[in-house]
C-alpha positions as CSV (number, residue, x, y, z in Angstrom):
1,M,32.0,11.2,1.4
2,K,30.9,15.0,1.0
3,K,28.9,14.0,-2.0
4,Y,27.2,11.2,-0.1
5,I,26.3,13.9,2.6
6,A,25.1,16.2,-0.3
7,I,22.7,13.5,-1.3
8,L,21.5,13.4,2.3
9,I,20.8,16.8,2.9
10,S,19.4,17.6,-0.4
11,S,16.9,14.8,-0.9
12,L,16.2,13.7,2.7
13,W,17.0,16.3,5.4
14,M,15.0,19.2,4.0
15,L,12.0,16.8,4.4
16,I,12.9,16.4,8.0
17,L,14.1,19.9,9.1
18,I,11.2,21.6,7.7
19,T,8.9,20.1,10.3
20,S,11.5,19.2,13.0
21,C,9.6,20.9,15.8
22,R,6.5,18.7,15.5
23,K,7.5,16.0,17.8
24,Q,4.2,14.2,18.1
25,L,4.8,11.9,15.2
26,D,8.3,11.1,16.5
27,L,9.7,11.0,13.0
28,Y,12.1,14.0,13.1
29,P,15.3,15.0,14.9
30,V,15.6,17.9,17.1
31,S,19.0,19.4,16.2
32,S,20.3,20.5,12.8
33,I,22.9,18.4,11.1
34,S,26.0,19.6,9.1
35,D,28.1,18.1,6.7
36,A,31.2,17.8,9.1
37,Q,29.2,16.2,11.9
38,Y,27.2,13.5,9.9
39,W,27.5,9.9,10.8
40,K,29.4,10.6,13.9
41,T,26.8,9.9,16.5
42,P,24.0,7.4,17.2
43,E,21.5,10.1,17.1
44,Q,22.3,11.0,13.6
45,F,21.6,7.3,12.5
46,D,18.4,7.5,14.5
47,A,17.5,10.7,12.6
48,F,18.4,9.2,9.3
49,V,16.1,6.0,9.9
50,A,13.3,8.6,10.9
51,G,13.9,10.4,7.5
52,L,13.8,7.2,5.5
53,H,10.3,6.6,6.7
54,T,9.4,10.1,5.8
55,L,10.6,9.3,2.3
56,F,8.6,6.1,2.4
57,R,5.5,8.3,3.3
58,N,6.1,10.5,0.4
59,N,5.8,7.4,-2.0
60,N,2.3,6.5,-0.4
61,A,0.4,7.6,-3.5
62,A,2.5,5.5,-5.9
63,F,2.1,2.6,-3.7
64,Q,-1.7,2.8,-3.8
65,T,-1.6,3.5,-7.6
66,L,0.4,0.7,-8.6
67,G,-1.3,-1.8,-6.1
68,E,-4.9,-0.9,-6.7
69,M,-6.0,1.5,-9.5
70,R,-6.0,-1.0,-12.4
71,G,-8.3,-3.5,-10.4
72,D,-12.1,-3.6,-10.1
73,I,-12.7,-1.1,-7.4
74,F,-12.5,2.4,-9.0
75,G,-14.1,3.6,-12.2
76,T,-16.9,5.3,-13.9
77,E,-19.9,3.5,-15.0
78,P,-23.6,4.2,-16.1
79,G,-25.2,6.1,-13.0
80,S,-21.7,7.2,-11.8
81,G,-20.7,9.9,-14.1
82,S,-19.6,13.5,-14.0
83,S,-23.1,14.4,-12.9
84,F,-22.4,12.8,-9.6
85,T,-18.6,13.3,-9.2
86,G,-18.6,16.9,-10.6
87,E,-15.1,16.3,-12.1
88,A,-13.3,15.0,-15.2
89,T,-11.3,12.0,-14.5
90,Q,-8.2,13.7,-15.6
91,G,-6.7,10.8,-17.0
92,L,-7.3,8.4,-14.1
93,E,-9.7,6.4,-16.3
94,R,-6.6,5.0,-18.1
95,F,-6.0,2.8,-15.1
96,W,-9.3,1.0,-15.1
97,T,-9.7,0.9,-18.7
98,Q,-6.1,-0.5,-19.1
99,N,-5.2,2.3,-21.6
100,L,-1.6,3.1,-20.6
101,N,1.4,4.0,-22.9
102,L,4.7,5.7,-22.7
103,D,3.3,9.3,-22.8
104,N,0.4,8.2,-20.4
105,P,2.2,5.7,-18.1
106,G,0.2,6.2,-15.1
107,V,3.3,6.2,-13.0
108,S,6.5,7.9,-14.1
109,N,10.2,7.4,-13.2
110,F,9.4,4.1,-11.6
111,G,7.3,5.8,-8.9
112,G,10.5,7.9,-7.8
113,F,11.4,4.8,-5.9
114,Y,15.2,4.9,-6.8
115,S,15.8,8.1,-4.8
116,T,14.7,6.3,-1.8
117,I,16.4,3.1,-2.7
118,N,19.7,5.1,-2.9
119,Q,19.2,6.5,0.6
120,I,18.6,2.9,1.8
121,N,21.9,1.8,0.2
122,L,23.7,4.6,1.9
123,L,22.2,3.7,5.2
124,I,23.2,0.1,4.7
125,A,26.8,1.1,3.6
126,K,27.2,3.4,6.7
127,L,25.8,0.8,9.2
128,N,28.2,-1.8,8.1
129,T,31.3,0.6,8.7
130,T,30.1,2.4,11.8
131,S,31.2,1.7,15.4
132,V,29.0,4.4,17.1
133,V,25.7,2.6,17.0
134,T,25.0,-0.2,19.5
135,P,25.0,-3.6,18.0
136,A,21.2,-3.9,18.8
137,N,20.3,-0.8,17.0
138,K,22.7,-1.5,14.1
139,N,21.0,-5.0,13.6
140,H,17.5,-3.3,14.0
141,Y,18.4,-0.7,11.4
142,L,19.9,-3.2,9.1
143,G,16.7,-5.1,9.4
144,I,14.7,-2.0,8.5
145,A,16.9,-1.2,5.6
146,Y,16.9,-4.6,4.0
147,G,13.2,-4.9,4.5
148,I,12.3,-1.8,3.0
149,R,14.5,-2.2,0.1
150,A,12.9,-5.6,-0.7
151,Y,9.4,-3.9,-0.4
152,Y,10.4,-1.3,-3.0
153,Y,12.0,-3.9,-5.3
154,Y,8.7,-6.1,-5.0
155,H,6.8,-3.0,-6.2
156,L,9.0,-2.7,-9.0
157,Y,9.2,-6.4,-10.0
158,R,5.3,-6.6,-9.9
159,S,4.9,-3.6,-12.0
160,W,7.7,-3.7,-14.7
161,G,9.3,-7.2,-14.2
162,G,12.8,-6.9,-15.0
163,V,14.2,-3.4,-13.6
164,V,17.5,-1.7,-12.8
165,I,19.2,-3.0,-9.7
166,S,21.1,-0.6,-7.6
167,T,22.5,-1.8,-4.3
168,E,25.4,0.6,-3.7
169,P,25.0,4.2,-2.8
170,I,25.6,6.6,-5.9
171,T,26.4,10.3,-5.9
172,G,24.2,13.2,-7.2
173,D,20.9,15.0,-6.3
174,N,17.5,13.8,-7.1
175,I,18.3,10.3,-8.2
176,N,16.4,8.8,-11.0
177,I,16.5,6.0,-13.4
178,G,18.4,8.2,-15.9
179,N,21.2,8.7,-13.3
180,L,21.8,5.0,-13.1
181,A,22.7,4.6,-16.6
182,K,22.6,0.8,-16.7
183,A,20.4,-1.8,-18.2
184,A,17.5,-3.5,-16.3
185,S,18.4,-6.9,-14.9
186,S,16.0,-9.8,-15.4
187,A,12.8,-10.4,-13.5
188,A,14.3,-13.5,-12.2
189,E,17.4,-11.6,-10.9
190,V,15.2,-8.9,-9.3
191,M,13.2,-11.7,-7.5
192,A,16.6,-13.2,-6.3
193,L,17.4,-9.8,-4.8
194,I,14.2,-9.4,-3.1
195,K,14.4,-12.9,-1.5
196,A,18.1,-12.3,-0.6
197,D,17.1,-8.9,1.0
198,L,14.3,-10.6,3.0
199,E,16.7,-13.2,4.6
200,K,19.2,-10.4,5.5
201,S,16.5,-8.5,7.1
202,V,15.1,-11.6,9.0
203,T,18.8,-12.4,10.0
204,S,19.6,-8.9,11.1
205,F,16.4,-8.5,13.2
206,G,17.2,-11.9,14.9
207,N,15.0,-12.2,17.9
208,D,14.0,-8.5,18.0
209,Y,10.3,-8.4,17.4
210,A,9.8,-4.8,18.6
211,I,7.6,-2.5,16.6
212,R,8.8,1.1,17.2
213,N,7.1,4.4,16.7
214,N,3.6,3.3,17.4
215,K,3.7,0.9,14.4
216,G,5.0,3.6,12.2
217,Y,8.5,1.9,11.7
218,W,9.3,-1.2,9.6
219,S,9.9,-4.2,11.8
220,K,10.7,-7.9,11.6
221,A,7.0,-8.5,11.5
222,A,6.7,-6.3,8.5
223,T,9.6,-8.3,6.9
224,Q,7.7,-11.4,7.6
225,M,4.5,-10.2,6.0
226,L,6.5,-9.2,2.9
227,K,8.2,-12.5,3.0
228,A,4.8,-14.3,2.9
229,D,3.4,-12.1,0.2
230,V,6.6,-12.8,-2.0
231,Y,6.6,-16.5,-1.4
232,L,2.8,-16.8,-2.2
233,W,3.6,-15.0,-5.4
234,T,6.3,-17.6,-6.2
235,T,3.9,-20.5,-4.9
236,N,1.6,-19.7,-7.8
237,R,4.6,-19.6,-10.3
238,G,6.2,-23.0,-9.8
239,G,7.3,-22.6,-6.2
240,G,4.3,-25.0,-5.2
241,A,4.2,-26.4,-1.6
242,A,7.7,-25.6,-0.7
243,D,7.1,-21.7,-1.2
244,A,3.7,-22.0,0.4
245,T,5.2,-23.6,3.5
246,I,7.9,-20.8,3.7
247,A,5.0,-18.3,3.4
248,K,3.1,-19.9,6.2
249,T,6.0,-20.4,8.4
250,A,6.7,-16.6,8.0
251,L,3.2,-15.7,9.1
252,T,3.1,-18.2,12.0
253,D,6.5,-16.7,13.3
254,I,4.6,-13.4,13.8
255,Q,1.7,-14.9,15.6
256,S,4.0,-16.8,17.9
257,N,6.3,-13.9,18.8
258,I,3.8,-10.9,18.9
259,P,0.7,-12.4,20.7
260,A,-0.7,-8.9,21.2
261,L,-1.5,-8.7,17.5
262,Q,-5.2,-9.5,16.9
263,L,-8.3,-8.3,15.0
264,L,-10.0,-5.4,16.5
265,P,-13.6,-6.4,17.6
266,S,-15.0,-3.6,15.3
267,Y,-13.9,-3.2,11.6
268,A,-14.9,0.6,11.8
269,N,-12.3,1.1,14.6
270,I,-9.3,0.1,12.6
271,F,-8.8,3.4,10.6
272,P,-9.8,6.6,12.7
273,T,-7.2,9.0,13.8
274,T,-8.1,8.1,17.3
275,S,-7.1,4.5,16.8
276,R,-3.5,4.9,15.6
277,G,-1.1,1.8,16.1
278,N,-4.0,-0.2,17.5
279,N,-3.6,-4.0,18.1
280,E,-4.5,-4.9,14.5
281,I,-1.8,-2.8,12.9
282,I,1.5,-4.4,12.0
283,F,3.0,-1.4,10.1
284,S,1.4,1.8,8.9
285,I,2.5,5.0,7.2
286,R,2.1,7.7,9.8
287,Y,0.2,10.9,9.4
288,Q,-0.6,13.7,11.8
289,L,-2.8,16.8,12.0
290,N,-0.9,20.0,10.9
291,E,2.2,17.7,9.9
292,A,1.1,15.6,7.0
293,N,-2.1,14.3,5.4
294,L,-3.2,11.9,2.7
295,S,-3.4,14.7,0.0
296,F,-3.8,12.1,-2.8
297,V,-6.9,11.1,-1.2
298,S,-8.3,14.6,-1.2
299,S,-7.3,15.4,-4.8
300,S,-9.0,12.4,-6.4
301,F,-11.0,10.2,-4.3
302,V,-13.5,12.3,-2.1
303,P,-16.1,14.8,-3.4
304,Q,-16.4,18.6,-3.4
305,T,-18.5,19.5,-0.3
306,S,-20.7,21.8,-2.5
307,L,-21.5,18.9,-4.8
308,I,-22.1,16.1,-2.4
309,T,-24.7,18.3,-0.6
310,N,-27.0,17.7,-3.5
311,F,-27.2,14.1,-2.8
312,Y,-28.8,11.8,0.0
313,D,-27.5,9.1,2.3
314,S,-30.6,6.6,2.0
315,L,-29.6,4.5,5.0
316,A,-29.3,7.5,7.4
317,V,-32.4,9.0,5.6
318,R,-30.8,12.4,5.3
319,Q,-29.3,14.9,2.7
320,F,-25.7,15.5,3.0
321,N,-24.7,18.7,4.5
322,V,-21.8,21.2,4.6
323,T,-21.1,20.5,8.3
324,T,-20.9,16.8,8.4
325,D,-20.0,16.0,4.9
326,N,-17.2,18.7,4.4
327,W,-14.9,16.4,2.4
328,G,-13.6,19.3,0.5
329,G,-12.0,17.1,-2.2
330,L,-12.1,16.3,-6.0
331,L,-13.8,13.2,-6.9
332,R,-11.9,11.9,-10.0
333,A,-11.9,8.3,-9.1
334,P,-15.2,7.2,-7.8
335,V,-15.9,3.6,-6.4
336,R,-17.8,1.6,-8.8
337,I,-21.4,1.0,-7.9
338,A,-20.8,-2.7,-8.8
339,A,-18.0,-2.8,-6.4
340,Y,-20.3,-1.4,-3.5
341,R,-22.9,-4.0,-4.4
342,Q,-20.5,-6.8,-3.9
343,F,-20.9,-6.4,-0.1
344,S,-23.7,-8.0,1.8
345,T,-25.8,-5.6,3.5
346,L,-25.1,-7.3,6.7
347,D,-21.4,-6.9,6.2
348,T,-20.0,-3.9,8.6
349,R,-17.1,-3.4,6.2
350,R,-19.4,-1.9,3.4
351,L,-20.3,1.3,5.3
352,A,-16.9,1.5,6.9
353,S,-15.2,1.6,3.5
354,I,-17.6,3.1,0.9
355,Q,-20.2,5.9,1.0
356,A,-23.1,5.6,-1.4
357,A,-24.9,8.7,-2.6
358,Y,-28.5,8.7,-3.9
359,T,-30.8,11.1,-5.6
360,K,-34.3,11.3,-4.1
361,T,-37.5,11.7,-5.9
362,G,-40.5,11.8,-3.5
363,S,-39.7,8.7,-1.2
364,T,-37.7,7.0,-3.8
365,Y,-34.0,6.9,-3.6
366,T,-31.8,6.0,-6.6
367,I,-28.1,5.5,-6.3
368,A,-25.9,8.0,-8.2
369,G,-22.5,7.0,-7.4
370,C,-20.1,5.9,-4.6
371,F,-16.8,7.1,-3.1
372,A,-14.3,5.6,-0.5
373,D,-14.7,7.1,2.9
374,K,-12.4,4.6,4.8
375,Y,-10.1,7.6,5.8
376,A,-12.4,10.2,7.1
377,G,-9.7,12.2,9.0
378,E,-10.5,14.7,11.6
379,Q,-12.4,18.0,12.0
380,S,-10.1,21.0,12.7
381,A,-11.2,24.7,12.8
382,G,-14.3,23.7,10.6
383,A,-12.5,21.9,8.0
384,R,-11.7,18.2,7.4
385,S,-8.1,17.0,7.5
386,I,-7.5,13.6,5.9
387,D,-4.7,12.5,8.2
388,N,-5.5,8.9,9.1
389,D,-2.5,6.5,9.1
390,W,-2.4,4.3,6.0
391,P,-2.0,0.6,6.8
392,I,0.6,-1.3,5.0
393,Y,0.2,-4.5,6.9
394,R,-2.4,-5.4,9.5
395,Y,-3.5,-8.7,11.3
396,A,-6.4,-9.5,8.9
397,D,-3.9,-9.5,6.0
398,L,-1.9,-12.0,7.9
399,L,-4.9,-14.4,8.4
400,L,-6.1,-14.2,4.8
401,M,-2.4,-14.8,3.5
402,K,-2.1,-17.7,5.9
403,A,-5.5,-19.2,4.5
404,E,-4.1,-18.7,1.1
405,A,-1.0,-20.6,2.1
406,E,-3.1,-23.3,3.6
407,V,-5.1,-23.7,0.4
408,A,-2.0,-24.0,-1.7
409,L,-1.0,-26.8,0.8
410,G,-4.3,-28.6,0.6
411,Q,-5.0,-27.6,4.3
412,D,-8.2,-26.4,5.8
413,P,-8.3,-22.4,5.8
414,S,-11.7,-22.3,7.7
415,A,-10.2,-20.8,11.0
416,E,-8.6,-17.9,9.5
417,I,-11.1,-17.1,7.0
418,N,-14.0,-17.3,9.7
419,L,-12.2,-14.9,12.0
420,V,-12.3,-12.5,9.4
421,R,-15.9,-13.1,8.3
422,A,-17.2,-13.2,12.0
423,R,-15.8,-9.7,12.7
424,A,-17.0,-8.4,9.5
425,F,-20.7,-9.6,10.1
426,S,-20.5,-8.9,13.8
427,S,-23.9,-9.7,15.5
428,N,-25.3,-10.7,12.1
429,Y,-22.7,-13.5,11.8
430,N,-24.2,-16.9,11.3
431,A,-21.6,-19.6,10.7
432,S,-23.9,-21.9,8.8
433,V,-24.7,-18.9,6.4
434,Q,-21.7,-16.7,6.3
435,G,-19.0,-19.0,7.6
436,Y,-16.6,-20.9,5.4
437,P,-17.3,-23.2,3.6
438,N,-21.0,-22.4,3.5
439,Q,-21.0,-19.5,1.1
440,A,-21.5,-20.4,-2.6
441,I,-18.3,-18.9,-3.6
442,D,-16.4,-21.2,-1.1
443,A,-16.7,-24.1,-3.5
444,N,-13.6,-22.4,-5.1
445,P,-11.4,-21.5,-2.1
446,K,-9.0,-19.3,-4.2
447,E,-11.9,-17.1,-5.3
448,A,-13.4,-17.1,-1.7
449,I,-10.0,-15.7,-0.4
450,L,-9.8,-13.2,-3.3
451,Q,-13.4,-12.0,-2.6
452,E,-12.6,-11.7,1.1
453,R,-9.5,-9.7,0.5
454,F,-11.5,-7.4,-1.8
455,L,-14.2,-6.8,0.8
456,E,-11.5,-6.4,3.6
457,F,-8.8,-4.2,1.9
458,V,-10.8,-1.7,-0.3
459,F,-8.6,1.4,-0.7
460,E,-5.7,-0.2,0.8
461,G,-3.6,-0.6,-2.2
462,K,-3.9,-4.4,-2.6
463,R,-6.4,-5.4,-5.1
464,W,-4.6,-5.3,-8.4
465,Y,-1.4,-6.9,-6.6
466,D,-3.8,-9.6,-5.2
467,L,-5.2,-10.5,-8.6
468,R,-1.7,-10.5,-10.0
469,R,-0.4,-12.9,-7.1
470,F,-3.2,-15.3,-7.6
471,G,-2.4,-15.6,-11.4
472,D,-3.1,-14.0,-14.7
473,T,-6.4,-15.5,-15.3
474,Y,-7.8,-13.8,-12.2
475,V,-6.8,-10.5,-13.6
476,Y,-8.7,-11.3,-16.9
477,E,-11.7,-12.5,-15.1
478,H,-12.1,-9.5,-12.5
479,T,-10.8,-6.5,-14.5
480,T,-11.2,-4.9,-17.9
481,L,-7.9,-6.4,-19.1
482,L,-8.2,-9.1,-21.8
483,P,-6.1,-12.1,-22.3
484,S,-5.1,-10.5,-25.8
485,Q,-3.6,-7.8,-23.8
486,S,-1.4,-9.9,-21.6
487,Y,1.5,-7.6,-22.2
488,A,-0.3,-4.9,-20.1
489,L,0.0,-7.0,-16.9
490,Y,3.0,-4.9,-16.6
491,W,3.3,-1.0,-16.9
492,P,4.9,1.0,-19.7
493,I,8.1,2.8,-19.0
494,D,7.6,6.5,-19.4
495,R,9.2,8.5,-22.3
496,N,11.6,10.4,-20.2
497,S,13.1,7.4,-18.4
498,L,13.7,5.8,-21.8
499,T,15.1,9.2,-23.2
500,N,17.5,9.5,-20.0
501,N,18.6,6.1,-19.7
502,K,19.4,4.8,-23.3
503,L,20.1,1.2,-21.8
504,L,16.6,0.8,-20.8
505,V,14.2,-1.2,-23.1
506,Q,10.4,-0.5,-23.1
507,T,8.1,-3.1,-21.4
508,P,7.4,-5.7,-24.2
509,G,4.1,-4.9,-26.0
510,Y,4.2,-1.2,-25.4
511,S,5.5,1.4,-28.0
512,A,9.0,2.6,-27.2
513,F,8.8,5.8,-29.3
């Protein structure tokens, strides 16, 4: 028992207690916690669940990397080199060039996910043996725990296939794959665990559709979104209509029981710091000024202030300046110019997601490069703090996954797709031009949905996973990965993990040592 508490204090509570006085985010307990007192009161369970979401936030960068960086959004290309970014890519180019190996794995130690999984396992064990938590809270927290554990294993499954399964709490500090000292289970066994956890989460939540902490806590709706994603994945891998029906039912359940969820009228209003927890958000990772920010965005995705001021915004007919454009970052992963050009000039999502920068000669503008500006943060004391919430699930995702299920079932996806398109084009929307099935791409409904998801979810950690979910051929079509490199649909295991856990076997196709 004391060892379990040591895990808690060393790898969870220090994260919480450091900033416990900042109550605005509602993620931290007020009182300090001692070994002897722990698991004795409902408030301690409440605080543990809060801390679990803090750990989830700490994995945000890994979620984004695994879900998006190997897709076709980011990358350098002619016209978008270091003369624009001012930075070397520092190895990030390995993602979009599909050049990963055990010494350059992109993500090491399985994203650090097993430390959080262990805390989830501990919470499940304690909830199943406690009598101090009300039945309603106990079930709600079990719903959260099983749902988040399924979310982590779904990342692991999509990225490495078969991985180590751990469902019981283990002792020790800084849990990693080496501490587990066991072989990986098969991909089929991992998927079975994911689906079992999803059912346990749904059952635990029951009729409780509350979304707590201003959309910053996992909920039944989040579980149903994940369930739809998982079953759409298996729809394309032999599950067929049966799994597509399960996916659609999960999404319809959210719509039926949380009618307040809807698309915001303006796409640009989803992401600002002044719009946290809005009606489109189902679940987001919470950030807060002077508490936590999207540091990985600043370190790789937005430019130095002194560099961007050398360029122009051609649409605003202005040169960037240090007051308005004080990004203060490092641009190691620019948005591809080709990605920017996939947007119609009438699509409001283009300028709400990507900033293009131009050189100017006389009155002629020439595009130099692009960067993601979806998370603009807020100004504080003359500096920019990128502390937007990061959406995991929102209503547009629900609509487009529902359309995906409908296509798989031979049904008409027009209603869902056109809600998204109408919002995107706003006053420029003409159903006979932009509406489904009137765009040329709509002749292939799956490609139409993939394109809509590309335009809708730039820099939300979804693109690579979307391509993978639709099927391997879509990965080869839209990214630099070749059919001859099919092994690289998965990620390599890093050298340290293979060294620390001798029972692990390198992902087939990659060098072990």
